[in-house]
Backbone as XML, in Angstrom:
<?xml version="1.0"?>
<chain id="A" units="angstrom">
  <residue number="1" name="MET">
    <atom name="N" x="13.220" y="-4.818" z="-5.476"/>
    <atom name="CA" x="11.972" y="-5.957" z="-4.763"/>
    <atom name="C" x="12.819" y="-7.219" z="-4.505"/>
  </residue>
  <residue number="2" name="ALA">
    <atom name="N" x="12.476" y="-7.233" z="-3.208"/>
    <atom name="CA" x="12.651" y="-8.824" z="-2.589"/>
    <atom name="C" x="11.551" y="-9.277" z="-2.200"/>
  </residue>
  <residue number="3" name="PHE">
    <atom name="N" x="11.387" y="-10.482" z="-2.318"/>
    <atom name="CA" x="10.212" y="-11.616" z="-2.181"/>
    <atom name="C" x="9.435" y="-11.037" z="-2.258"/>
  </residue>
  <residue number="4" name="GLY">
    <atom name="N" x="9.118" y="-10.380" z="-3.826"/>
    <atom name="CA" x="7.734" y="-9.908" z="-4.078"/>
    <atom name="C" x="6.799" y="-8.822" z="-3.757"/>
  </residue>
  <residue number="5" name="ILE">
    <atom name="N" x="7.975" y="-8.170" z="-2.936"/>
    <atom name="CA" x="7.292" y="-6.835" z="-2.156"/>
    <atom name="C" x="8.251" y="-5.572" z="-3.150"/>
  </residue>
  <residue number="6" name="LYS">
    <atom name="N" x="7.235" y="-4.926" z="-3.863"/>
    <atom name="CA" x="7.721" y="-3.807" z="-4.417"/>
    <atom name="C" x="7.996" y="-2.711" z="-4.215"/>
  </residue>
  <residue number="7" name="GLN">
    <atom name="N" x="8.860" y="-2.022" z="-3.732"/>
    <atom name="CA" x="8.413" y="-0.500" z="-3.001"/>
    <atom name="C" x="9.166" y="0.552" z="-3.604"/>
  </residue>
  <residue number="8" name="VAL">
    <atom name="N" x="8.772" y="1.902" z="-3.897"/>
    <atom name="CA" x="9.180" y="2.918" z="-4.719"/>
    <atom name="C" x="9.230" y="3.946" z="-3.704"/>
  </residue>
  <residue number="9" name="LYS">
    <atom name="N" x="10.281" y="5.147" z="-3.840"/>
    <atom name="CA" x="9.891" y="5.912" z="-2.657"/>
    <atom name="C" x="9.371" y="7.176" z="-3.324"/>
  </residue>
  <residue number="10" name="VAL">
    <atom name="N" x="8.974" y="7.812" z="-2.911"/>
    <atom name="CA" x="8.104" y="8.900" z="-3.591"/>
    <atom name="C" x="8.407" y="10.331" z="-3.108"/>
  </residue>
  <residue number="11" name="GLU">
    <atom name="N" x="8.721" y="11.594" z="-3.352"/>
    <atom name="CA" x="9.153" y="12.191" z="-2.726"/>
    <atom name="C" x="7.632" y="13.984" z="-3.179"/>
  </residue>
  <residue number="12" name="THR">
    <atom name="N" x="7.403" y="14.142" z="-2.018"/>
    <atom name="CA" x="6.444" y="15.239" z="-2.900"/>
    <atom name="C" x="7.405" y="16.962" z="-2.440"/>
  </residue>
  <residue number="13" name="LYS">
    <atom name="N" x="6.434" y="17.734" z="-2.951"/>
    <atom name="CA" x="7.216" y="18.975" z="-2.526"/>
    <atom name="C" x="7.428" y="19.691" z="-1.256"/>
  </residue>
  <residue number="14" name="ASN">
    <atom name="N" x="5.573" y="19.359" z="-0.928"/>
    <atom name="CA" x="4.901" y="19.707" z="0.341"/>
    <atom name="C" x="5.040" y="18.491" z="1.164"/>
  </residue>
  <residue number="15" name="SER">
    <atom name="N" x="4.843" y="18.946" z="2.436"/>
    <atom name="CA" x="4.628" y="17.756" z="3.559"/>
    <atom name="C" x="3.420" y="17.606" z="4.127"/>
  </residue>
  <residue number="16" name="TYR">
    <atom name="N" x="3.629" y="16.389" z="4.376"/>
    <atom name="CA" x="2.227" y="16.151" z="4.596"/>
    <atom name="C" x="1.666" y="14.728" z="5.499"/>
  </residue>
  <residue number="17" name="SER">
    <atom name="N" x="0.757" y="14.766" z="6.905"/>
    <atom name="CA" x="0.499" y="13.304" z="7.441"/>
    <atom name="C" x="-0.125" y="12.708" z="6.357"/>
  </residue>
  <residue number="18" name="MET">
    <atom name="N" x="-0.639" y="11.653" z="6.641"/>
    <atom name="CA" x="-1.057" y="10.690" z="5.770"/>
    <atom name="C" x="-2.313" y="10.954" z="5.920"/>
  </residue>
  <residue number="19" name="GLU">
    <atom name="N" x="-3.295" y="11.677" z="6.634"/>
    <atom name="CA" x="-4.517" y="11.875" z="6.849"/>
    <atom name="C" x="-4.533" y="13.674" z="5.389"/>
  </residue>
  <residue number="20" name="SER">
    <atom name="N" x="-3.526" y="13.804" z="5.405"/>
    <atom name="CA" x="-3.373" y="15.304" z="4.381"/>
    <atom name="C" x="-3.627" y="14.866" z="2.979"/>
  </residue>
  <residue number="21" name="LEU">
    <atom name="N" x="-1.879" y="13.865" z="3.048"/>
    <atom name="CA" x="-1.722" y="13.298" z="2.004"/>
    <atom name="C" x="-3.436" y="12.716" z="1.469"/>
  </residue>
  <residue number="22" name="TYR">
    <atom name="N" x="-3.967" y="11.970" z="1.934"/>
    <atom name="CA" x="-5.442" y="11.535" z="1.711"/>
    <atom name="C" x="-6.017" y="12.154" z="1.361"/>
  </residue>
  <residue number="23" name="GLU">
    <atom name="N" x="-6.257" y="13.517" z="1.714"/>
    <atom name="CA" x="-7.261" y="14.023" z="1.749"/>
    <atom name="C" x="-7.159" y="14.770" z="0.217"/>
  </residue>
  <residue number="24" name="ALA">
    <atom name="N" x="-5.494" y="15.253" z="0.035"/>
    <atom name="CA" x="-5.064" y="15.571" z="-1.098"/>
    <atom name="C" x="-5.597" y="14.765" z="-2.291"/>
  </residue>
  <residue number="25" name="ILE">
    <atom name="N" x="-5.562" y="13.874" z="-2.028"/>
    <atom name="CA" x="-5.517" y="12.701" z="-3.331"/>
    <atom name="C" x="-7.021" y="11.838" z="-3.641"/>
  </residue>
  <residue number="26" name="LYS">
    <atom name="N" x="-7.415" y="11.654" z="-2.740"/>
    <atom name="CA" x="-8.686" y="10.493" z="-2.774"/>
    <atom name="C" x="-10.051" y="11.423" z="-3.164"/>
  </residue>
  <residue number="27" name="ASP">
    <atom name="N" x="-9.679" y="12.687" z="-3.810"/>
    <atom name="CA" x="-11.125" y="12.467" z="-5.537"/>
    <atom name="C" x="-10.280" y="11.990" z="-6.734"/>
  </residue>
  <residue number="28" name="HIS">
    <atom name="N" x="-8.750" y="11.806" z="-6.554"/>
    <atom name="CA" x="-8.483" y="11.375" z="-8.016"/>
    <atom name="C" x="-8.551" y="9.748" z="-8.283"/>
  </residue>
  <residue number="29" name="GLU">
    <atom name="N" x="-8.831" y="10.100" z="-9.708"/>
    <atom name="CA" x="-9.105" y="8.816" z="-10.464"/>
    <atom name="C" x="-7.822" y="7.858" z="-10.897"/>
  </residue>
  <residue number="30" name="PHE">
    <atom name="N" x="-7.668" y="6.987" z="-9.935"/>
    <atom name="CA" x="-6.123" y="6.174" z="-9.677"/>
    <atom name="C" x="-6.211" y="4.898" z="-10.756"/>
  </residue>
  <residue number="31" name="ALA">
    <atom name="N" x="-5.572" y="4.874" z="-11.685"/>
    <atom name="CA" x="-5.758" y="3.226" z="-12.339"/>
    <atom name="C" x="-5.809" y="2.018" z="-11.006"/>
  </residue>
  <residue number="32" name="PRO">
    <atom name="N" x="-5.380" y="1.718" z="-10.128"/>
    <atom name="CA" x="-5.910" y="0.594" z="-9.450"/>
    <atom name="C" x="-7.515" y="0.640" z="-8.752"/>
  </residue>
  <residue number="33" name="GLY">
    <atom name="N" x="-7.804" y="2.163" z="-9.089"/>
    <atom name="CA" x="-9.536" y="2.182" z="-8.143"/>
    <atom name="C" x="-9.210" y="3.654" z="-6.890"/>
  </residue>
  <residue number="34" name="LYS">
    <atom name="N" x="-9.938" y="3.929" z="-6.582"/>
    <atom name="CA" x="-9.791" y="4.685" z="-4.998"/>
    <atom name="C" x="-9.361" y="4.279" z="-3.859"/>
  </residue>
  <residue number="35" name="PRO">
    <atom name="N" x="-8.444" y="5.568" z="-3.757"/>
    <atom name="CA" x="-7.681" y="5.343" z="-2.906"/>
    <atom name="C" x="-8.345" y="5.541" z="-0.847"/>
  </residue>
  <residue number="36" name="GLU">
    <atom name="N" x="-8.096" y="4.252" z="0.314"/>
    <atom name="CA" x="-8.753" y="4.558" z="1.101"/>
    <atom name="C" x="-7.955" y="4.773" z="2.246"/>
  </residue>
  <residue number="37" name="LEU">
    <atom name="N" x="-7.936" y="5.302" z="3.125"/>
    <atom name="CA" x="-7.134" y="5.790" z="4.310"/>
    <atom name="C" x="-7.661" y="4.674" z="5.049"/>
  </residue>
  <residue number="38" name="VAL">
    <atom name="N" x="-6.702" y="3.493" z="5.939"/>
    <atom name="CA" x="-7.173" y="2.071" z="6.305"/>
    <atom name="C" x="-6.292" y="2.105" z="7.607"/>
  </residue>
  <residue number="39" name="LYS">
    <atom name="N" x="-6.654" y="2.103" z="8.959"/>
    <atom name="CA" x="-5.881" y="1.430" z="9.983"/>
    <atom name="C" x="-4.818" y="0.645" z="9.725"/>
  </residue>
  <residue number="40" name="ASN">
    <atom name="N" x="-4.172" y="0.298" z="9.936"/>
    <atom name="CA" x="-3.155" y="-1.275" z="9.607"/>
    <atom name="C" x="-2.401" y="-1.416" z="10.955"/>
  </residue>
  <residue number="41" name="GLY">
    <atom name="N" x="-2.828" y="-2.266" z="11.784"/>
    <atom name="CA" x="-1.709" y="-2.300" z="13.118"/>
    <atom name="C" x="-1.914" y="-1.002" z="14.399"/>
  </residue>
  <residue number="42" name="PHE">
    <atom name="N" x="-0.408" y="-0.385" z="14.009"/>
    <atom name="CA" x="-0.082" y="0.733" z="15.090"/>
    <atom name="C" x="-0.435" y="1.789" z="13.959"/>
  </residue>
  <residue number="43" name="ALA">
    <atom name="N" x="-0.690" y="2.013" z="12.307"/>
    <atom name="CA" x="-0.230" y="2.872" z="11.565"/>
    <atom name="C" x="-1.438" y="3.116" z="10.404"/>
  </residue>
  <residue number="44" name="TYR">
    <atom name="N" x="-1.528" y="3.933" z="10.330"/>
    <atom name="CA" x="-2.259" y="4.360" z="8.973"/>
    <atom name="C" x="-1.604" y="4.251" z="7.305"/>
  </residue>
  <residue number="45" name="VAL">
    <atom name="N" x="-2.077" y="3.558" z="6.875"/>
    <atom name="CA" x="-1.621" y="3.357" z="5.184"/>
    <atom name="C" x="-2.799" y="3.858" z="4.442"/>
  </residue>
  <residue number="46" name="ILE">
    <atom name="N" x="-2.024" y="3.869" z="3.160"/>
    <atom name="CA" x="-3.864" y="4.456" z="1.949"/>
    <atom name="C" x="-3.359" y="3.495" z="0.831"/>
  </residue>
  <residue number="47" name="ALA">
    <atom name="N" x="-4.575" y="2.866" z="1.238"/>
    <atom name="CA" x="-4.660" y="1.658" z="-0.130"/>
    <atom name="C" x="-5.914" y="1.537" z="-0.899"/>
  </residue>
  <residue number="48" name="PHE">
    <atom name="N" x="-5.691" y="0.912" z="-1.975"/>
    <atom name="CA" x="-6.331" y="0.954" z="-3.038"/>
    <atom name="C" x="-6.685" y="-0.818" z="-3.126"/>
  </residue>
  <residue number="49" name="PRO">
    <atom name="N" x="-7.492" y="-0.742" z="-3.956"/>
    <atom name="CA" x="-8.642" y="-1.862" z="-3.953"/>
    <atom name="C" x="-7.590" y="-3.277" z="-3.730"/>
  </residue>
  <residue number="50" name="ALA">
    <atom name="N" x="-7.752" y="-4.143" z="-2.419"/>
    <atom name="CA" x="-7.175" y="-5.461" z="-3.008"/>
    <atom name="C" x="-7.255" y="-6.132" z="-4.075"/>
  </residue>
  <residue number="51" name="ILE">
    <atom name="N" x="-6.252" y="-6.906" z="-4.702"/>
    <atom name="CA" x="-6.678" y="-7.819" z="-5.619"/>
    <atom name="C" x="-6.881" y="-9.125" z="-5.082"/>
  </residue>
  <residue number="52" name="ASP">
    <atom name="N" x="-6.271" y="-9.500" z="-4.175"/>
    <atom name="CA" x="-6.166" y="-10.809" z="-3.241"/>
    <atom name="C" x="-5.980" y="-10.468" z="-1.693"/>
  </residue>
  <residue number="53" name="ARG">
    <atom name="N" x="-5.709" y="-11.423" z="-1.121"/>
    <atom name="CA" x="-5.553" y="-10.968" z="0.765"/>
    <atom name="C" x="-3.894" y="-10.691" z="0.092"/>
  </residue>
  <residue number="54" name="ASN">
    <atom name="N" x="-2.775" y="-11.067" z="-0.675"/>
    <atom name="CA" x="-1.620" y="-10.674" z="-0.324"/>
    <atom name="C" x="-1.305" y="-9.702" z="-1.248"/>
  </residue>
  <residue number="55" name="ASN">
    <atom name="N" x="-2.203" y="-9.472" z="-2.441"/>
    <atom name="CA" x="-2.035" y="-8.393" z="-3.376"/>
    <atom name="C" x="-2.460" y="-7.191" z="-3.016"/>
  </residue>
  <residue number="56" name="GLN">
    <atom name="N" x="-1.861" y="-5.865" z="-2.528"/>
    <atom name="CA" x="-2.728" y="-4.668" z="-2.676"/>
    <atom name="C" x="-1.446" y="-3.475" z="-2.634"/>
  </residue>
  <residue number="57" name="CYS">
    <atom name="N" x="-2.300" y="-2.655" z="-3.375"/>
    <atom name="CA" x="-1.376" y="-1.149" z="-3.431"/>
    <atom name="C" x="-1.385" y="-0.176" z="-2.635"/>
  </residue>
  <residue number="58" name="GLN">
    <atom name="N" x="0.010" y="0.043" z="-2.034"/>
    <atom name="CA" x="-0.393" y="0.776" z="-0.469"/>
    <atom name="C" x="0.793" y="2.135" z="-0.714"/>
  </residue>
  <residue number="59" name="ILE">
    <atom name="N" x="0.320" y="3.063" z="0.233"/>
    <atom name="CA" x="1.079" y="4.014" z="-0.067"/>
    <atom name="C" x="1.477" y="4.118" z="1.649"/>
  </residue>
  <residue number="60" name="THR">
    <atom name="N" x="2.573" y="4.192" z="2.607"/>
    <atom name="CA" x="3.004" y="4.442" z="3.622"/>
    <atom name="C" x="4.085" y="5.867" z="3.873"/>
  </residue>
  <residue number="61" name="GLN">
    <atom name="N" x="4.178" y="5.936" z="5.096"/>
    <atom name="CA" x="5.013" y="7.109" z="5.375"/>
    <atom name="C" x="6.189" y="6.291" z="6.732"/>
  </residue>
  <residue number="62" name="GLY">
    <atom name="N" x="7.004" y="7.049" z="6.665"/>
    <atom name="CA" x="8.186" y="6.204" z="7.326"/>
    <atom name="C" x="8.250" y="7.006" z="8.903"/>
  </residue>
  <residue number="63" name="TRP">
    <atom name="N" x="7.302" y="7.547" z="9.223"/>
    <atom name="CA" x="7.177" y="8.476" z="10.569"/>
    <atom name="C" x="6.000" y="8.226" z="11.422"/>
  </residue>
  <residue number="64" name="PHE">
    <atom name="N" x="5.722" y="8.478" z="12.337"/>
    <atom name="CA" x="4.737" y="8.482" z="13.384"/>
    <atom name="C" x="3.436" y="8.716" z="13.003"/>
  </residue>
  <residue number="65" name="LYS">
    <atom name="N" x="2.314" y="8.054" z="13.785"/>
    <atom name="CA" x="0.855" y="9.134" z="13.202"/>
    <atom name="C" x="0.900" y="10.505" z="13.861"/>
  </residue>
  <residue number="66" name="GLY">
    <atom name="N" x="0.301" y="11.524" z="12.314"/>
    <atom name="CA" x="0.207" y="13.253" z="13.218"/>
    <atom name="C" x="1.523" y="13.732" z="12.638"/>
  </residue>
  <residue number="67" name="LYS">
    <atom name="N" x="2.429" y="12.810" z="12.590"/>
    <atom name="CA" x="4.009" y="14.040" z="11.935"/>
    <atom name="C" x="3.697" y="13.856" z="10.658"/>
  </residue>
  <residue number="68" name="GLU">
    <atom name="N" x="4.264" y="15.285" z="9.828"/>
    <atom name="CA" x="3.881" y="15.199" z="8.570"/>
    <atom name="C" x="6.208" y="15.425" z="7.924"/>
  </residue>
  <residue number="69" name="GLY">
    <atom name="N" x="5.676" y="14.681" z="6.827"/>
    <atom name="CA" x="6.674" y="14.580" z="6.124"/>
    <atom name="C" x="6.591" y="15.070" z="4.610"/>
  </residue>
  <residue number="70" name="ASN">
    <atom name="N" x="7.477" y="14.614" z="3.469"/>
    <atom name="CA" x="7.648" y="14.488" z="2.086"/>
    <atom name="C" x="7.682" y="13.217" z="1.653"/>
  </residue>
  <residue number="71" name="LYS">
    <atom name="N" x="8.473" y="12.616" z="2.103"/>
    <atom name="CA" x="8.853" y="11.076" z="1.933"/>
    <atom name="C" x="7.645" y="9.839" z="2.371"/>
  </residue>
  <residue number="72" name="PHE">
    <atom name="N" x="7.518" y="9.683" z="1.235"/>
    <atom name="CA" x="6.312" y="8.109" z="1.338"/>
    <atom name="C" x="7.011" y="6.952" z="0.574"/>
  </residue>
  <residue number="73" name="THR">
    <atom name="N" x="6.379" y="5.873" z="0.890"/>
    <atom name="CA" x="6.618" y="4.473" z="0.030"/>
    <atom name="C" x="5.436" y="4.090" z="-0.982"/>
  </residue>
  <residue number="74" name="VAL">
    <atom name="N" x="5.372" y="3.492" z="-2.125"/>
    <atom name="CA" x="4.164" y="3.409" z="-2.785"/>
    <atom name="C" x="4.728" y="1.676" z="-2.949"/>
  </residue>
  <residue number="75" name="MET">
    <atom name="N" x="4.133" y="0.806" z="-2.210"/>
    <atom name="CA" x="4.368" y="-0.477" z="-2.114"/>
    <atom name="C" x="3.334" y="-1.801" z="-2.402"/>
  </residue>
  <residue number="76" name="ARG">
    <atom name="N" x="3.421" y="-2.966" z="-3.103"/>
    <atom name="CA" x="2.444" y="-4.006" z="-2.639"/>
    <atom name="C" x="3.212" y="-4.983" z="-1.701"/>
  </residue>
  <residue number="77" name="ASN">
    <atom name="N" x="1.889" y="-5.266" z="-0.901"/>
    <atom name="CA" x="1.860" y="-5.529" z="0.382"/>
    <atom name="C" x="0.794" y="-6.711" z="0.399"/>
  </residue>
  <residue number="78" name="GLU">
    <atom name="N" x="0.683" y="-6.992" z="1.508"/>
    <atom name="CA" x="-0.154" y="-8.033" z="2.163"/>
    <atom name="C" x="-1.784" y="-6.963" z="2.196"/>
  </residue>
  <residue number="79" name="GLN">
    <atom name="N" x="-2.813" y="-7.395" z="2.132"/>
    <atom name="CA" x="-3.847" y="-6.099" z="2.473"/>
    <atom name="C" x="-4.180" y="-5.966" z="3.143"/>
  </residue>
  <residue number="80" name="ALA">
    <atom name="N" x="-4.065" y="-4.601" z="3.455"/>
    <atom name="CA" x="-3.968" y="-3.637" z="4.915"/>
    <atom name="C" x="-5.349" y="-4.023" z="5.690"/>
  </residue>
  <residue number="81" name="GLY">
    <atom name="N" x="-5.476" y="-3.392" z="6.975"/>
    <atom name="CA" x="-6.145" y="-3.510" z="8.053"/>
    <atom name="C" x="-5.958" y="-4.109" z="8.890"/>
  </residue>
  <residue number="82" name="THR">
    <atom name="N" x="-5.999" y="-4.025" z="10.363"/>
    <atom name="CA" x="-5.651" y="-4.638" z="11.421"/>
    <atom name="C" x="-6.194" y="-5.312" z="11.376"/>
  </residue>
  <residue number="83" name="GLU">
    <atom name="N" x="-7.642" y="-5.702" z="10.906"/>
    <atom name="CA" x="-8.074" y="-7.477" z="11.056"/>
    <atom name="C" x="-7.600" y="-8.080" z="9.671"/>
  </residue>
  <residue number="84" name="ASN">
    <atom name="N" x="-7.409" y="-7.602" z="9.064"/>
    <atom name="CA" x="-6.707" y="-8.645" z="7.887"/>
    <atom name="C" x="-5.409" y="-9.064" z="7.732"/>
  </residue>
  <residue number="85" name="LEU">
    <atom name="N" x="-4.664" y="-8.514" z="9.454"/>
    <atom name="CA" x="-3.250" y="-8.538" z="9.759"/>
    <atom name="C" x="-3.240" y="-9.639" z="10.234"/>
  </residue>
  <residue number="86" name="VAL">
    <atom name="N" x="-4.386" y="-9.942" z="11.412"/>
    <atom name="CA" x="-4.840" y="-10.859" z="12.419"/>
    <atom name="C" x="-5.197" y="-12.515" z="11.552"/>
  </residue>
  <residue number="87" name="LYS">
    <atom name="N" x="-6.011" y="-12.067" z="10.141"/>
    <atom name="CA" x="-6.541" y="-13.135" z="9.913"/>
    <atom name="C" x="-5.455" y="-13.908" z="8.741"/>
  </residue>
  <residue number="88" name="ASN">
    <atom name="N" x="-4.429" y="-12.920" z="8.433"/>
    <atom name="CA" x="-2.821" y="-13.672" z="7.457"/>
    <atom name="C" x="-2.476" y="-14.494" z="8.159"/>
  </residue>
  <residue number="89" name="ALA">
    <atom name="N" x="-2.065" y="-13.723" z="9.456"/>
    <atom name="CA" x="-0.998" y="-14.616" z="10.620"/>
    <atom name="C" x="-1.759" y="-15.997" z="10.836"/>
  </residue>
  <residue number="90" name="ILE">
    <atom name="N" x="-3.191" y="-16.191" z="11.167"/>
    <atom name="CA" x="-3.524" y="-17.256" z="11.467"/>
    <atom name="C" x="-3.435" y="-18.383" z="10.029"/>
  </residue>
  <residue number="91" name="LEU">
    <atom name="N" x="-3.836" y="-17.945" z="9.360"/>
    <atom name="CA" x="-3.986" y="-18.672" z="7.971"/>
    <atom name="C" x="-2.653" y="-18.953" z="7.778"/>
  </residue>
  <residue number="92" name="ASP">
    <atom name="N" x="-1.456" y="-18.006" z="7.610"/>
    <atom name="CA" x="-0.116" y="-18.745" z="7.810"/>
    <atom name="C" x="0.210" y="-19.598" z="9.061"/>
  </residue>
  <residue number="93" name="ASP">
    <atom name="N" x="0.071" y="-19.081" z="9.794"/>
    <atom name="CA" x="-0.160" y="-20.452" z="10.997"/>
    <atom name="C" x="-0.497" y="-22.236" z="10.487"/>
  </residue>
  <residue number="94" name="LEU">
    <atom name="N" x="-1.766" y="-21.805" z="10.398"/>
    <atom name="CA" x="-2.458" y="-22.972" z="10.176"/>
    <atom name="C" x="-2.257" y="-23.746" z="8.970"/>
  </residue>
  <residue number="95" name="THR">
    <atom name="N" x="-1.628" y="-22.889" z="7.798"/>
    <atom name="CA" x="-0.803" y="-23.775" z="6.563"/>
    <atom name="C" x="0.797" y="-23.683" z="6.735"/>
  </residue>
  <residue number="96" name="GLY">
    <atom name="N" x="1.134" y="-23.408" z="7.587"/>
    <atom name="CA" x="2.733" y="-23.340" z="7.570"/>
    <atom name="C" x="3.240" y="-22.689" z="6.487"/>
  </residue>
  <residue number="97" name="GLY">
    <atom name="N" x="2.440" y="-21.131" z="6.320"/>
    <atom name="CA" x="3.081" y="-20.297" z="5.114"/>
    <atom name="C" x="2.272" y="-20.438" z="3.983"/>
  </residue>
  <residue number="98" name="PHE">
    <atom name="N" x="2.031" y="-21.392" z="3.645"/>
    <atom name="CA" x="1.576" y="-22.189" z="2.086"/>
    <atom name="C" x="0.523" y="-20.998" z="1.997"/>
  </residue>
  <residue number="99" name="SER">
    <atom name="N" x="-0.363" y="-20.150" z="2.334"/>
    <atom name="CA" x="-1.507" y="-19.656" z="2.241"/>
    <atom name="C" x="-1.127" y="-18.316" z="1.845"/>
  </residue>
  <residue number="100" name="SER">
    <atom name="N" x="0.244" y="-18.153" z="1.615"/>
    <atom name="CA" x="1.134" y="-16.491" z="1.717"/>
    <atom name="C" x="1.377" y="-16.709" z="0.267"/>
  </residue>
  <residue number="101" name="LEU">
    <atom name="N" x="2.022" y="-17.979" z="-0.740"/>
    <atom name="CA" x="2.720" y="-17.916" z="-0.974"/>
    <atom name="C" x="2.558" y="-16.821" z="-2.875"/>
  </residue>
  <residue number="102" name="GLY">
    <atom name="N" x="0.945" y="-16.555" z="-2.446"/>
    <atom name="CA" x="0.500" y="-15.830" z="-3.620"/>
    <atom name="C" x="1.372" y="-14.558" z="-3.927"/>
  </residue>
  <residue number="103" name="LYS">
    <atom name="N" x="1.605" y="-14.044" z="-2.535"/>
    <atom name="CA" x="2.702" y="-12.923" z="-2.622"/>
    <atom name="C" x="4.369" y="-12.520" z="-3.244"/>
  </residue>
  <residue number="104" name="LEU">
    <atom name="N" x="4.462" y="-13.951" z="-3.146"/>
    <atom name="CA" x="6.154" y="-14.326" z="-3.257"/>
    <atom name="C" x="6.001" y="-14.121" z="-5.111"/>
  </residue>
  <residue number="105" name="GLY">
    <atom name="N" x="4.795" y="-14.615" z="-5.992"/>
    <atom name="CA" x="4.612" y="-14.152" z="-7.286"/>
    <atom name="C" x="4.056" y="-14.887" z="-7.885"/>
  </residue>
  <residue number="106" name="GLY">
    <atom name="N" x="3.334" y="-14.755" z="-9.186"/>
    <atom name="CA" x="2.023" y="-14.887" z="-9.838"/>
    <atom name="C" x="1.278" y="-13.792" z="-10.526"/>
  </residue>
  <residue number="107" name="LYS">
    <atom name="N" x="0.260" y="-14.206" z="-10.896"/>
    <atom name="CA" x="-0.497" y="-13.371" z="-11.848"/>
    <atom name="C" x="-0.781" y="-11.828" z="-11.177"/>
  </residue>
  <residue number="108" name="ASN">
    <atom name="N" x="-1.355" y="-12.231" z="-9.582"/>
    <atom name="CA" x="-1.660" y="-11.033" z="-9.186"/>
    <atom name="C" x="-0.663" y="-10.369" z="-8.630"/>
  </residue>
  <residue number="109" name="ASN">
    <atom name="N" x="0.499" y="-11.255" z="-8.102"/>
    <atom name="CA" x="1.899" y="-10.490" z="-7.511"/>
    <atom name="C" x="2.134" y="-9.382" z="-8.645"/>
  </residue>
  <residue number="110" name="LYS">
    <atom name="N" x="2.034" y="-9.797" z="-9.718"/>
    <atom name="CA" x="2.740" y="-8.921" z="-11.156"/>
    <atom name="C" x="1.579" y="-7.428" z="-11.044"/>
  </residue>
  <residue number="111" name="LEU">
    <atom name="N" x="0.826" y="-8.197" z="-11.202"/>
    <atom name="CA" x="-0.278" y="-7.279" z="-11.203"/>
    <atom name="C" x="0.028" y="-5.916" z="-10.662"/>
  </residue>
  <residue number="112" name="ALA">
    <atom name="N" x="-0.273" y="-6.218" z="-9.344"/>
    <atom name="CA" x="0.005" y="-5.509" z="-7.762"/>
    <atom name="C" x="1.056" y="-4.998" z="-7.873"/>
  </residue>
  <residue number="113" name="GLN">
    <atom name="N" x="2.584" y="-5.166" z="-8.573"/>
    <atom name="CA" x="3.551" y="-4.315" z="-9.224"/>
    <atom name="C" x="3.517" y="-3.332" z="-10.213"/>
  </residue>
  <residue number="114" name="GLU">
    <atom name="N" x="2.513" y="-3.481" z="-11.386"/>
    <atom name="CA" x="2.175" y="-2.403" z="-11.895"/>
    <atom name="C" x="1.276" y="-1.365" z="-11.888"/>
  </residue>
  <residue number="115" name="GLN">
    <atom name="N" x="0.790" y="-1.958" z="-10.910"/>
    <atom name="CA" x="-0.528" y="-0.900" z="-9.662"/>
    <atom name="C" x="0.512" y="0.023" z="-8.876"/>
  </residue>
  <residue number="116" name="VAL">
    <atom name="N" x="1.526" y="-0.455" z="-8.817"/>
    <atom name="CA" x="2.378" y="0.341" z="-8.003"/>
    <atom name="C" x="3.170" y="1.560" z="-8.749"/>
  </residue>
  <residue number="117" name="ASP">
    <atom name="N" x="3.619" y="1.153" z="-10.100"/>
    <atom name="CA" x="4.277" y="2.174" z="-10.930"/>
    <atom name="C" x="2.854" y="3.142" z="-11.452"/>
  </residue>
  <residue number="118" name="GLN">
    <atom name="N" x="2.043" y="2.635" z="-11.672"/>
    <atom name="CA" x="0.876" y="3.413" z="-11.809"/>
    <atom name="C" x="0.616" y="4.822" z="-10.920"/>
  </residue>
  <residue number="119" name="VAL">
    <atom name="N" x="0.649" y="3.840" z="-9.609"/>
    <atom name="CA" x="0.029" y="5.135" z="-8.914"/>
    <atom name="C" x="1.614" y="6.080" z="-8.490"/>
  </residue>
  <residue number="120" name="VAL">
    <atom name="N" x="2.527" y="5.618" z="-8.634"/>
    <atom name="CA" x="3.693" y="6.618" z="-8.631"/>
    <atom name="C" x="3.778" y="7.640" z="-9.757"/>
  </residue>
  <residue number="121" name="ALA">
    <atom name="N" x="3.697" y="7.278" z="-10.615"/>
    <atom name="CA" x="3.257" y="7.956" z="-11.817"/>
    <atom name="C" x="2.388" y="9.115" z="-11.622"/>
  </residue>
  <residue number="122" name="GLU">
    <atom name="N" x="1.448" y="8.741" z="-11.604"/>
    <atom name="CA" x="0.269" y="9.083" z="-10.947"/>
    <atom name="C" x="0.618" y="10.255" z="-9.993"/>
  </residue>
  <residue number="123" name="LEU">
    <atom name="N" x="1.147" y="9.936" z="-8.953"/>
    <atom name="CA" x="1.037" y="10.841" z="-7.595"/>
    <atom name="C" x="2.433" y="12.019" z="-8.198"/>
  </residue>
  <residue number="124" name="LYS">
    <atom name="N" x="3.405" y="11.679" z="-9.004"/>
    <atom name="CA" x="4.536" y="12.388" z="-9.622"/>
    <atom name="C" x="3.791" y="13.704" z="-10.616"/>
  </residue>
  <residue number="125" name="SER">
    <atom name="N" x="2.746" y="13.489" z="-10.833"/>
    <atom name="CA" x="1.918" y="14.203" z="-12.193"/>
    <atom name="C" x="0.979" y="14.648" z="-11.450"/>
  </residue>
  <residue number="126" name="MET">
    <atom name="N" x="0.809" y="14.534" z="-10.038"/>
    <atom name="CA" x="-0.188" y="15.271" z="-9.221"/>
    <atom name="C" x="0.400" y="16.773" z="-8.911"/>
  </residue>
  <residue number="127" name="ASP">
    <atom name="N" x="1.797" y="16.759" z="-9.013"/>
    <atom name="CA" x="2.805" y="17.787" z="-8.109"/>
    <atom name="C" x="2.412" y="18.185" z="-6.951"/>
  </residue>
  <residue number="128" name="LEU">
    <atom name="N" x="2.342" y="16.947" z="-5.968"/>
    <atom name="CA" x="2.057" y="17.678" z="-4.555"/>
    <atom name="C" x="3.044" y="18.262" z="-3.845"/>
  </residue>
</chain>
C-alpha cells in the first residue's frame, strides 16, 4: 500500500471483460454494497458505494476496454466516475491538494481498505 491506496491482485479461473465480470457478480451481496459498472475516464471500473469522495472500493482491469483477461485489481481509490474526476481535480487545485488529505489516512480510508479485503475474499469464494 502506498499513500493510502491499497491494491490487491485477484486472478479468476475464467477470462472476463469488465462488462462480463460485472454481469457475473452484479447480483452478489458484497459487504460494501451493490457493485456498479462506472465509466471512469477512458475505462470502466466496477465500483462499490463510495464512503466519501476520497474513499471507494473498486475493481479495475489491466487491459483496454473490450478485452478479456483473468487478472483484476481490487483497490481503494477516489470515487469513480468521469464527473468525479473533474470535481476532484478542481477541488485539489483550489485547495492546493488539502481537500484530498482524506485519501491518505483516517477512519474512512481504513474502512475502504477493509472493504478491499472483504471484496477480495468474496470474489475468491465465488469461484469465478
